[in-house]
C-alpha positions as CSV (number, residue, x, y, z in Angstrom):
1,M,0.1,0.1,-0.1
2,T,1.4,3.4,-1.0
3,Y,0.8,6.7,0.9
4,V,1.8,10.3,0.8
5,P,5.4,11.1,2.3
6,T,5.3,12.2,5.9
7,V,7.5,15.1,6.5
8,A,8.7,16.4,9.9
9,I,11.5,19.4,11.0
10,N,13.0,20.5,14.3
11,S,11.1,23.5,16.3
12,G,12.3,27.2,15.7
13,F,15.2,28.7,17.4
14,V,17.1,32.1,17.7
15,V,20.4,32.6,15.6
16,D,23.0,35.5,15.5
17,Y,23.3,37.9,12.5
18,G,26.1,36.0,10.5
19,Q,25.9,32.8,12.0
20,S,25.3,29.6,9.9
21,F,22.1,27.6,11.0
22,T,20.6,24.4,9.8
23,L,16.7,23.2,9.9
24,N,17.0,19.3,9.8
25,C,14.1,17.9,7.5
26,S,13.1,13.9,8.0
27,I,11.1,12.5,5.4
28,N,9.3,8.8,5.6
29,A,7.4,7.5,2.3
30,S,6.0,4.4,0.9
31,S,7.2,5.2,-2.6
32,Q,10.2,7.1,-3.9
33,V,10.0,10.8,-3.2
34,T,10.2,12.9,-6.6
35,K,10.2,16.5,-5.6
36,L,11.3,18.7,-2.2
37,Y,11.5,22.1,-1.4
38,W,11.0,24.7,1.5
39,E,8.8,27.8,1.9
40,K,9.6,30.9,4.0
41,E,6.8,33.0,5.2
42,S,7.6,36.5,6.7
43,N,5.4,39.5,7.1
44,G,2.4,37.8,5.1
45,I,4.8,37.2,2.0
46,I,5.5,33.5,1.0
47,T,9.1,32.8,-0.5
48,K,9.7,29.6,-2.1
49,L,13.3,27.9,-1.4
50,E,15.1,25.5,-3.6
51,A,18.1,23.5,-3.9
52,G,20.9,25.8,-5.3
53,L,19.5,29.0,-4.1
54,A,22.9,31.2,-3.3
55,G,24.0,31.1,0.6
56,T,22.1,28.1,1.3
57,K,22.9,24.3,1.4
58,G,20.8,20.7,1.0
59,M,17.0,21.2,0.0
60,S,18.1,18.0,-2.0
61,L,16.1,14.5,-2.0
62,D,19.5,13.1,-1.1
63,N,19.5,16.0,1.8
64,P,16.3,17.6,2.6
65,S,17.7,19.6,5.6
66,L,17.9,23.5,4.9
67,T,21.5,25.1,6.0
68,I,21.6,28.9,5.4
69,T,25.1,29.9,5.7
70,F,24.9,33.5,6.8
71,A,22.2,34.5,8.8
72,S,20.9,37.9,8.1
73,M,17.7,40.0,9.0
74,R,16.0,38.9,6.0
75,D,16.2,35.2,7.1
76,S,13.9,35.8,10.0
77,G,10.5,34.1,9.3
78,S,8.8,30.6,9.4
79,Y,10.2,27.7,7.8
80,T,8.3,24.7,6.1
81,C,9.8,21.6,4.4
82,I,7.6,20.3,1.5
83,A,8.0,16.7,-0.2
84,S,6.0,15.0,-3.0
85,N,5.8,11.1,-4.3
86,S,3.5,9.7,-6.9
87,V,1.0,9.4,-4.5
88,G,0.7,13.4,-3.6
89,T,2.4,16.2,-2.0
90,S,2.9,16.8,2.2
91,K,4.4,19.6,4.1
92,S,5.8,19.9,7.7
93,K,4.9,21.9,10.5
94,A,6.3,25.5,10.3
95,A,9.4,26.2,12.7
96,N,10.0,29.8,13.6
97,I,13.6,31.2,13.0
98,T,14.6,34.7,14.6
99,V,17.7,36.1,13.4
100,H,19.5,38.4,16.3
101,G,21.2,41.7,15.4
102,G,21.7,43.8,12.4
103,L,22.3,47.4,11.7
104,P,23.7,49.5,14.3
105,V,21.2,51.6,16.3
106,I,22.0,55.6,16.8
107,K,20.7,57.7,19.4
108,T,21.6,61.5,19.7
109,L,20.9,63.6,22.8
110,K,20.2,67.0,20.9
111,T,19.9,68.0,17.9
112,N,20.7,71.6,17.9
113,Y,24.1,73.0,19.5
114,T,25.3,76.7,19.9
115,V,28.9,77.3,20.6
116,V,31.1,80.7,21.3
117,F,33.7,81.2,18.7
118,G,36.7,79.2,19.9
119,S,35.2,77.3,22.7
120,S,35.2,73.5,22.6
121,I,31.7,71.5,21.9
122,T,31.0,67.9,21.9
123,M,27.7,66.6,19.9
124,V,27.0,63.1,21.4
125,C,26.4,60.1,19.3
126,N,25.5,56.7,21.3
127,V,25.7,53.7,19.0
128,T,24.4,49.8,20.0
129,A,25.2,47.7,17.6
130,F,25.2,43.5,17.4
131,P,27.0,42.3,15.6
132,K,30.0,44.5,16.8
133,L,30.4,48.2,15.6
134,M,33.2,48.5,13.0
135,H,33.8,52.1,12.1
136,V,32.5,55.5,12.9
137,N,32.6,58.9,11.0
138,W,30.5,62.2,10.8
139,R,29.6,64.0,8.0
140,L,28.9,67.7,8.0
141,N,27.0,69.8,5.4
142,N,28.4,73.5,6.1
143,S,26.3,75.6,3.2
144,G,25.9,72.7,0.5
145,I,29.7,72.0,0.9
146,M,30.1,68.1,2.4
147,R,33.1,67.0,4.5
148,I,33.5,63.6,5.9
149,I,35.2,63.6,9.6
150,N,37.1,60.3,10.4
151,E,38.8,59.7,13.6
152,G,42.0,61.6,14.1
153,A,40.9,64.6,12.3
154,V,42.8,67.6,13.3
155,G,41.0,69.8,16.1
156,T,39.0,66.7,17.0
157,D,38.4,63.8,19.6
158,G,36.3,61.2,19.6
159,I,34.9,59.5,16.3
160,S,35.8,56.0,17.3
161,P,33.8,52.6,18.2
162,H,34.6,52.9,21.5
163,N,33.7,56.9,21.8
164,P,31.4,57.6,18.6
165,S,30.7,61.4,19.8
166,L,32.6,64.3,18.3
167,T,34.2,66.8,20.0
168,V,35.5,70.0,18.2
169,R,38.3,71.8,20.6
170,S,38.3,75.0,19.2
171,T,35.2,75.8,17.1
172,S,35.3,78.4,14.2
173,F,32.4,79.5,11.7
174,A,33.6,76.9,9.4
175,D,32.5,74.3,12.1
176,A,28.9,75.6,12.0
177,G,26.4,73.5,9.8
178,V,24.6,70.3,9.6
179,Y,25.8,66.9,11.5
180,H,25.0,62.9,10.7
181,C,26.7,60.6,12.5
182,S,27.3,57.4,10.8
183,A,27.8,53.9,12.4
184,T,28.8,50.6,10.5
185,N,29.0,47.0,11.3
186,I,29.0,43.7,9.3
187,A,25.3,44.3,8.8
188,G,25.7,47.5,7.1
189,T,25.5,51.4,7.9
190,E,23.0,53.6,10.1
191,R,23.2,57.1,9.8
192,S,21.3,59.4,13.0
193,D,19.0,62.4,12.3
194,A,20.2,65.7,11.8
195,I,22.1,67.8,14.1
196,H,22.6,71.5,13.9
197,L,25.8,73.5,15.1
198,S,25.5,77.2,15.2
199,V,28.8,78.9,15.8
200,I,28.5,82.8,17.5
201,G,30.7,85.6,18.1
202,G,32.9,88.0,16.1
203,T,35.9,90.6,16.7
204,P,35.9,92.8,19.7
205,M,34.3,96.3,19.5
206,V,37.1,98.8,20.6
207,E,36.3,102.5,21.3
208,I,38.7,105.7,22.6
209,P,36.4,108.4,24.1
210,K,38.8,111.2,23.4
211,A,40.4,112.0,20.0
212,N,43.6,114.2,22.0
213,H,45.6,114.3,24.8
214,S,48.3,116.4,26.4
215,V,50.7,115.9,29.3
216,D,53.6,117.9,31.0
217,Y,56.9,116.3,31.0
218,G,57.2,113.9,34.0
219,E,53.4,114.1,34.6
220,E,51.0,110.9,34.2
221,I,48.6,110.4,31.4
222,T,46.0,107.8,30.7
223,I,44.3,107.5,27.5
224,E,40.9,105.5,28.2
225,C,40.1,102.6,26.0
226,K,36.7,100.5,25.9
227,S,36.4,97.1,24.6
228,S,33.7,94.6,24.1
229,A,33.7,91.2,22.6
230,I,32.7,87.7,22.1
231,P,34.4,85.4,22.5
232,T,36.0,87.5,25.4
233,A,39.0,89.5,24.3
234,D,42.5,87.5,25.4
235,E,44.8,90.3,24.7
236,I,45.1,94.1,24.6
237,V,47.9,96.1,22.9
238,W,48.3,99.8,21.9
239,E,49.9,100.7,18.6
240,K,52.0,103.9,18.6
241,T,52.7,105.9,15.3
242,V,55.4,109.0,15.3
243,N,56.1,110.1,11.5
244,G,54.6,106.8,9.9
245,I,56.6,104.5,11.9
246,Q,54.7,102.2,13.9
247,S,55.4,100.3,17.3
248,L,53.6,98.0,19.8
249,I,53.0,98.8,23.8
250,N,51.6,96.2,26.1
251,N,51.5,95.9,29.7
252,R,55.3,94.2,29.8
253,N,56.9,97.7,28.4
254,P,58.5,99.8,31.4
255,G,56.7,102.9,32.4
256,V,53.3,101.8,31.8
257,R,50.2,100.6,33.3
258,G,47.1,99.2,32.0
259,S,46.9,97.4,28.5
260,I,45.4,94.2,30.0
261,I,41.7,92.5,29.6
262,D,40.2,93.9,32.6
263,N,41.9,97.7,32.1
264,P,42.6,98.2,28.3
265,S,43.1,101.9,29.2
266,L,47.2,102.7,28.9
267,T,48.5,105.0,31.5
268,I,51.9,106.5,31.0
269,L,53.6,106.7,34.2
270,N,56.0,109.7,33.6
271,A,55.7,111.1,30.1
272,T,59.0,112.4,28.4
273,L,59.0,114.3,24.8
274,T,59.2,110.9,23.4
275,D,55.7,109.8,24.2
276,S,54.6,112.3,21.8
277,G,52.7,110.5,18.9
278,D,49.0,108.9,18.0
279,Y,47.9,105.9,19.6
280,T,45.1,103.3,18.8
281,C,44.0,100.7,21.0
282,L,43.9,96.7,19.7
283,A,41.6,94.0,21.3
284,K,42.1,90.4,20.0
285,N,39.9,87.6,20.7
286,K,39.7,83.8,18.9
287,V,37.6,85.6,15.9
288,G,40.1,88.4,15.0
289,I,41.4,91.7,15.9
290,G,39.2,94.9,16.7
291,K,40.9,98.8,16.4
292,S,39.9,101.9,17.7
293,Q,40.2,105.1,16.2
294,K,43.2,106.8,16.6
295,T,44.2,109.6,19.4
296,S,47.2,112.0,19.3
297,L,49.1,112.6,22.7
298,T,51.7,115.6,23.3
299,V,54.0,116.2,26.0
300,H,55.3,119.4,27.2
301,G,59.0,119.4,28.2
302,A,60.4,120.6,31.6
303,I,63.7,120.7,33.9
304,P,65.5,117.2,34.5
305,A,63.4,115.2,37.4
306,V,66.4,113.9,39.7
307,L,64.9,111.4,42.1
308,I,67.4,109.9,45.2
309,G,67.7,106.2,45.9
310,A,66.9,106.6,50.1
311,P,66.5,109.8,52.1
312,I,69.4,108.3,54.7
313,Y,72.2,106.2,54.2
314,S,74.7,104.6,56.8
315,V,77.7,103.1,55.9
316,I,80.7,101.6,58.5
317,Y,84.1,103.5,57.9
318,G,86.3,102.4,55.2
319,S,83.3,100.4,53.4
320,K,82.3,101.5,49.7
321,I,78.9,103.2,49.4
322,S,76.8,104.3,46.3
323,L,74.3,107.0,46.7
324,H,71.7,106.5,44.2
325,C,70.6,109.0,41.5
326,D,68.3,108.6,38.5
327,V,67.7,111.4,36.1
328,N,65.4,111.9,33.4
329,A,65.0,114.8,31.6
330,E,63.5,116.0,28.2
331,P,65.1,117.6,26.8
332,E,68.5,115.4,27.7
333,H,70.1,116.9,30.5
334,T,73.9,118.0,29.5
335,L,75.3,118.1,33.3
336,V,75.5,116.5,36.6
337,Y,76.8,116.9,39.6
338,W,76.6,116.8,43.8
339,E,76.6,118.8,46.5
340,R,77.6,118.3,50.4
341,N,76.4,120.1,53.4
342,N,78.5,119.4,56.1
343,N,77.6,121.9,59.0
344,G,76.9,124.4,56.6
345,F,79.9,124.2,54.6
346,I,78.6,123.2,51.1
347,T,81.1,121.3,48.9
348,T,80.6,120.9,45.3
349,I,81.4,117.2,44.0
350,N,81.8,116.2,40.6
351,F,83.3,113.3,38.4
352,Q,87.0,114.7,39.1
353,A,86.8,114.2,42.6
354,I,89.3,112.3,44.3
355,G,88.1,109.0,46.1
356,T,84.9,108.9,43.9
357,T,83.4,107.3,41.0
358,G,80.2,108.0,38.8
359,I,78.7,111.5,38.8
360,T,78.4,111.1,34.7
361,L,75.6,111.5,32.3
362,N,75.1,108.0,32.3
363,S,75.9,107.3,35.7
364,P,74.9,110.2,37.9
365,S,75.2,108.3,41.3
366,L,77.9,108.9,43.5
367,T,80.3,106.4,44.7
368,L,82.5,107.0,47.7
369,E,85.3,104.1,47.6
370,F,86.3,105.0,51.0
371,P,84.1,106.9,53.4
372,T,85.4,108.6,56.4
373,F,84.0,110.7,59.0
374,A,84.8,113.5,57.0
375,D,82.2,112.3,54.3
376,Q,79.5,112.9,56.6
377,G,76.7,115.0,55.9
378,T,73.6,116.0,53.7
379,Y,74.1,115.1,49.5
380,T,71.9,116.6,46.8
381,C,72.1,115.2,43.1
382,I,71.5,118.2,40.6
383,A,71.3,117.7,36.9
384,A,70.5,120.2,34.1
385,N,69.0,120.4,30.7
386,A,68.2,123.0,28.5
387,I,65.3,124.3,30.0
388,G,66.6,124.3,33.5
389,I,68.2,122.7,36.9
390,G,66.4,120.0,38.6
391,Q,68.0,118.6,41.8
392,S,67.0,115.8,44.1
393,K,65.5,115.5,47.8
394,P,68.2,115.8,50.4
395,T,69.5,112.5,51.7
396,T,72.0,112.1,54.7
397,L,75.1,110.1,54.7
398,A,76.3,108.9,58.0
399,V,79.5,107.1,58.9
400,S,79.9,104.8,61.9
401,G,82.9,102.7,63.1
402,D,85.8,102.4,65.7
403,V,88.9,100.1,66.3
404,P,88.2,96.9,67.0
405,I,86.8,95.5,70.3
406,V,88.7,92.4,71.5
407,T,87.9,90.2,74.5
408,L,89.6,87.4,76.0
409,R,87.4,84.2,76.9
410,K,89.1,83.7,80.3
411,P,91.9,85.6,82.4
412,H,93.9,82.6,83.4
413,Y,94.9,79.4,81.7
414,I,96.8,76.8,83.4
415,A,98.0,73.6,81.0
416,N,100.0,70.5,81.5
417,Y,103.6,70.3,79.5
418,G,102.7,68.9,75.9
419,D,99.3,69.7,76.0
420,T,97.1,71.6,73.2
421,L,96.3,75.0,74.4
422,T,93.8,77.4,72.8
423,L,93.5,81.1,74.2
424,G,90.0,82.1,73.3
425,C,89.8,85.6,71.4
426,E,86.7,87.1,70.2
427,V,86.6,90.4,68.2
428,T,83.8,92.5,67.2
429,S,84.9,95.3,64.5
430,A,83.2,98.0,62.3
431,P,84.4,98.2,59.9
432,T,85.7,94.9,59.5
433,H,89.2,94.0,60.9
434,T,91.6,93.0,58.4
435,A,94.4,91.7,60.5
436,I,94.9,89.4,63.8
437,Y,98.0,88.6,65.8
438,W,99.1,88.0,69.6
439,Q,101.6,89.3,71.7
440,K,103.2,87.5,74.6
441,I,105.4,89.1,77.5
442,S,107.8,87.4,79.3
443,G,110.9,87.9,81.3
444,G,109.8,92.0,80.3
445,S,110.0,91.4,76.5
446,A,107.3,91.3,73.9
447,S,107.0,89.1,70.9
448,N,104.4,89.1,68.5
449,I,102.8,85.8,67.2
450,T,101.0,85.4,63.7
451,A,99.4,82.5,61.7
452,E,102.8,81.7,60.2
453,F,104.1,81.1,63.6
454,P,105.4,77.5,63.9
455,G,103.2,75.2,66.5
456,V,100.4,77.8,66.2
457,S,96.8,77.6,64.5
458,G,94.0,80.3,64.3
459,V,95.5,83.8,64.5
460,D,93.2,84.6,61.4
461,L,90.3,86.6,60.3
462,N,88.0,83.6,61.0
463,N,89.4,82.6,64.0
464,P,91.2,84.7,66.1
465,S,91.8,82.5,69.0
466,L,95.3,81.3,69.3
467,T,95.9,77.5,69.7
468,V,99.6,76.2,70.8
469,Q,99.7,72.5,69.6
470,F,102.2,71.4,72.1
471,V,102.8,73.7,75.4
472,T,106.1,73.6,76.8
473,T,107.4,76.1,79.9
474,T,108.7,78.4,77.3
475,D,105.2,79.2,76.5
476,A,104.3,80.3,80.1
477,G,103.8,84.0,80.1
478,L,101.1,87.0,79.6
479,Y,99.6,87.1,76.3
480,R,97.3,89.9,74.3
481,C,95.1,89.6,71.1
482,F,95.4,92.3,68.9
483,A,92.6,93.3,66.2
484,V,93.6,95.9,63.0
485,N,90.6,97.5,61.2
486,A,91.0,100.7,58.9
487,I,90.3,103.1,62.1
488,G,93.4,101.8,64.1
489,I,94.4,98.6,66.6
490,G,92.5,97.4,69.2
491,K,93.7,95.1,71.7
492,S,92.5,92.5,74.6
493,K,93.3,92.6,78.3
494,E,95.9,90.5,79.3
495,C,95.6,86.7,80.4
496,I,97.8,84.9,82.3
497,V,99.3,81.2,80.8
498,S,100.7,78.6,83.3
499,I,102.2,75.7,82.6
500,I,102.8,72.7,84.7
501,A,105.8,70.5,84.3
502,D,108.7,69.2,86.1
503,I,111.1,66.1,85.8
504,P,109.8,62.7,87.1
505,F,108.9,62.4,90.7
506,T,110.2,59.2,91.7
507,V,109.7,57.5,95.2
508,I,111.0,54.0,96.0
509,E,108.3,52.6,98.7
510,K,110.9,51.6,101.4
511,S,114.1,52.6,102.3
512,S,115.6,49.2,103.2
513,Y,114.9,45.6,101.2
514,T,115.6,42.1,102.8
515,A,115.7,39.2,100.4
516,F,116.8,35.6,100.7
517,I,119.3,34.2,98.0
518,G,117.4,32.3,95.6
519,L,114.0,33.6,96.1
520,S,112.3,36.9,94.5
521,I,111.9,40.3,95.7
522,E,110.1,43.3,94.3
523,I,111.5,46.8,95.2
524,K,108.4,49.1,94.4
525,C,108.7,52.1,92.6
526,T,106.1,55.2,91.9
527,V,106.7,57.5,89.4
528,K,104.7,60.7,89.2
529,S,105.4,62.8,85.9
530,I,103.8,65.8,83.8
531,P,104.7,65.4,81.2
532,R,104.6,61.4,81.2
533,H,107.8,59.6,81.9
534,T,108.9,57.9,78.5
535,Y,111.9,55.9,80.0
536,V,112.6,54.1,83.1
537,Y,116.0,52.1,84.3
538,W,117.5,51.5,87.7
539,S,121.0,52.1,89.3
540,Q,123.3,49.6,92.0
541,K,125.3,50.7,93.6
542,R,127.8,48.1,95.6
543,N,131.4,48.6,97.2
544,D,131.2,52.1,95.6
545,K,130.7,50.6,92.3
546,S,127.5,51.7,90.3
547,T,125.6,50.0,87.7
548,N,122.8,50.7,85.4
549,I,120.0,48.0,85.1
550,I,118.2,49.0,81.9
551,P,114.9,47.1,80.6
552,G,115.9,43.5,79.6
553,T,119.0,43.1,81.6
554,V,119.5,39.6,82.7
555,G,118.1,38.6,86.1
556,F,116.1,41.7,86.3
557,E,112.3,42.2,85.7
558,G,109.6,45.2,85.1
559,S,111.9,48.6,85.1
560,T,109.2,49.7,82.4
561,A,107.2,53.0,81.7
562,D,104.0,51.1,83.0
563,N,105.6,49.3,85.5
564,P,108.6,51.1,87.1
565,S,109.0,48.5,89.8
566,L,111.9,46.4,89.9
567,V,111.5,42.7,90.2
568,I,114.3,40.4,90.9
569,P,113.3,36.9,90.3
570,S,116.4,35.0,92.2
571,V,118.4,37.1,94.3
572,N,122.1,36.3,94.7
573,L,124.9,37.6,96.9
574,F,126.2,40.3,94.5
575,M,122.5,41.6,94.2
576,S,123.0,43.7,97.5
577,G,123.7,47.3,97.4
578,D,121.6,50.6,96.9
579,Y,119.1,50.9,94.4
580,R,118.0,54.0,92.7
581,C,114.7,54.3,90.7
582,I,115.3,56.6,87.4
583,A,112.5,57.8,85.4
584,I,113.1,60.2,82.0
585,N,110.6,62.8,80.5
586,E,111.2,65.8,78.1
587,V,111.8,67.9,80.9
588,G,114.4,65.9,82.4
589,T,115.5,63.0,84.6
590,G,114.2,62.2,88.1
591,I,116.1,60.0,90.6
592,S,114.6,58.7,93.5
593,L,116.5,58.3,97.0
594,P,118.3,55.3,97.3
595,A,116.9,51.8,98.8
596,T,119.1,49.0,100.4
597,L,118.7,45.6,99.4
598,I,120.1,43.2,102.2
599,A,120.9,39.4,100.7
600,K,120.4,36.7,103.7
601,I,121.8,33.1,103.5
602,I,119.7,30.3,104.9
603,T,121.2,27.5,107.3
604,F,120.9,23.7,107.3
605,I,119.4,23.6,110.6
606,S,117.3,26.6,110.1
607,L,116.0,25.0,106.8
608,F,115.4,21.8,108.5
609,K,113.0,23.8,111.4
610,M,111.7,26.1,108.7
611,N,110.7,22.4,106.9
612,Q,109.2,21.1,109.7
613,V,107.2,23.7,111.0
614,A,106.0,24.0,107.1
615,V,104.9,20.2,107.5
616,D,103.0,20.7,110.5
617,D,101.1,23.8,109.7
618,N,100.3,23.2,105.9
619,N,99.3,19.1,106.3
620,N,102.1,18.5,104.2
621,K,101.0,20.7,101.2
622,P,103.5,22.4,99.1
623,T,105.0,25.7,100.5
624,D,106.2,28.9,99.0
625,F,109.8,30.2,99.4
626,S,109.0,33.9,98.0
627,T,110.3,36.7,99.9
628,T,106.9,38.7,101.7
629,D,106.1,41.1,104.2
630,S,105.5,39.0,106.8
631,E,108.0,37.5,109.2
632,S,107.7,33.9,111.0
633,S,108.6,33.7,114.6
634,W,111.4,31.7,113.9
635,Q,112.9,33.2,111.0
636,T,115.5,35.2,112.9
637,E,117.0,31.7,114.0
638,T,117.6,31.0,110.5
639,V,120.3,34.2,109.7
640,T,123.8,33.3,109.9
641,S,124.8,35.9,108.1
642,E,124.0,39.4,105.8
643,V,125.3,41.1,102.6
644,S,124.4,44.7,102.8
645,S,125.7,48.2,102.1
646,K,126.0,50.5,105.2
647,P,122.8,52.6,106.3
648,F,122.5,55.8,104.4
649,S,120.9,59.2,105.3
650,R,118.3,61.2,103.4
651,E,115.9,64.1,103.8
652,I,112.3,63.6,104.1
653,G,110.1,66.7,104.3
654,G,112.7,68.8,104.7
655,H,114.3,66.8,107.8
656,E,117.6,65.1,107.7
657,T,116.8,61.3,109.0
658,S,119.1,58.8,109.5
659,Q,117.6,55.8,108.2
660,V,118.0,52.4,110.1
661,V,118.5,49.1,108.0
662,T,115.7,46.6,109.0
663,H,115.0,43.1,107.8
664,D,112.1,42.9,105.8
665,P,109.6,40.2,107.0
666,V,110.0,37.1,104.8
667,R,107.5,34.1,104.9
668,N,109.2,30.7,103.8
669,T,107.1,27.4,103.6
670,T,109.1,24.0,104.0
671,P,109.0,22.0,100.9
672,T,107.9,18.3,101.3
673,T,110.8,16.7,98.9
674,K,114.4,16.2,99.8
675,I,116.3,19.2,99.8
676,S,120.1,19.4,99.8
677,T,121.5,22.9,101.1
678,E,124.6,24.5,101.1
679,V,125.1,26.2,104.4
680,I,127.3,29.7,103.2
681,T,129.0,31.5,105.8
682,E,130.1,34.9,104.4
683,T,133.6,36.4,105.7
684,T,133.8,39.5,103.6
685,D,133.4,38.4,99.9
686,K,134.1,34.7,100.5
687,G,132.4,32.0,102.3
688,T,132.5,28.2,103.0
689,K,129.9,25.2,101.9
690,E,129.0,22.5,104.0
691,N,126.4,19.7,102.6
692,T,123.7,18.1,104.9
693,D,121.8,15.6,103.9
694,M,118.0,15.9,105.2
695,D,115.2,13.2,104.7
696,K,116.1,11.8,101.6
697,N,112.3,10.9,101.4
698,N,111.7,14.5,101.4
699,S,113.9,15.7,98.6
700,G,113.8,16.1,94.9
701,L,117.5,16.6,94.5
702,S,120.3,14.7,94.4
703,Q,123.2,15.0,96.7
704,G,125.3,17.7,96.7
705,E,122.8,19.9,94.3
706,S,122.2,23.8,95.5
707,M,118.4,25.1,95.6
708,Y,120.4,28.3,94.9
């Protein structure tokens, strides 16, 4: 059984302008389909679409679907697929297609604009477009002359897809007319309604109320000018004509006032003969220049006008000063001079006066190169021309000054030898001082000190104080500071300079020291020195023979500037004698009073007792045998002989005192080891030895060895 085809298509949809879209069509038929096409209905008009239509695909027996490759507004409508076979013809339901987008939509805020010539104006154009906006331009019809305005046109802003409005930065009459905003996208070009622009304005209206003006030489004259303008005038100038030669005058010219927007009138502050002539007032705005009618100015001549710079001048004695004078004369002045009135005595001063400069036609001011008290008085500047003599008001010149005032900061200075010492000096001087020096008085004689003096600094105009870099005793004395100016010499009061310095003061702590042979002893020495001592050594006197002990001498330590005491690490018989501590500084050498060192010998029996007592007292702990300032009860038994020099006498505090040699206390402790001891009996310079063995369990020395 056969039947007509069954035709079905998909439902309608919305498609963007420019996009491709497809309406699928499916056909079911019992016999072969022999014909296929589509119909579109839009606004009541039905259009038949068949295979091969430009811009489409499909619509064939093999491919009944409809594809439109580029959707446009005309593709919107209701679509139906129609198929026929031998039985009959059948159509699908309609599918509605809506194409979104199209030509740009333009909206303008106003259709009429009015602007003042030269002002900026923006004509608003709002554009909505889909597909997106591609191009914007404006069209101007000015009295039938068409002009297309694109983005970047000179004097404009806007006219772009992002800002389609048109801005004219400085309008002129050529910008007036009818404008259209045009916007283009892929769908086409749309144009706005007409926009009318009117430009108003004109050149300024300028008027001078009076045709003639006159003024006396040196007086002030105002030539009135009135101006009105749209747009507002932005500059006022005057034109002066003399014998056919023109020159321009504006508010920057010296000697005039006015010639500005708010006050176009011209005021000449001090009229001269050269100001005579014909004057025209000109006003300029953005449209053009407006001119007034001419007016004439006549200036009548006069005697020179002479102006003084100030009613009073003050100057310091010897300082250069100029008394200012200005001369304005028409006709030109031919003579200039000055008069000075000093207590009724009149003196005429011209350009030949000694000690002056100026007083010429070109430079009438009076300059005094080196004013003194004789130059004080009342001065008048005088100038003459063909009309007569003019003179200034009087001006008074006062000359001040005196010798420098010199003061010292302190009346008395004390310094240590070698210090840096500054004697402060302050100078007040009008006129300014030109030299500084010092004077030292010592031993009834005076000597001058200048900046070139060796070992000093300062003593100059910026720093009048005297600095002595390294004071010595020769710097003690009386000092004065002197300052010199053009009037004379000023001097300070005297100040006293005292220098503290002496040879080193050396003191040995005790007059007598006792030491055991083989043990150590320190002979303490104290040194006080200004300036500080730089070297210390000792002398030893034994049997009328003196020996110097310098730093580094074998068997001795100490004897330095920082530690002047003498240390003997191990005393022997030959170290007995009288010792003196000697210190040297830059002033000289200081020697202490002598101190006697007595060397003592320890006997075998006493050593045994010392050892026994030490062991009992110290619980078998090792014992120190060095010499100290303490004395054990048994110590006097240990002494069998002494080596010393004779007692000596010295002065203390102004008294002669006989010093008795005493034995310094010594604390000895007994070693816990075996000791082999030599017993020495001193007979003059010779002694005998006797060896005795002690407890061998307590000695670390071999038999016959000396612990000394």
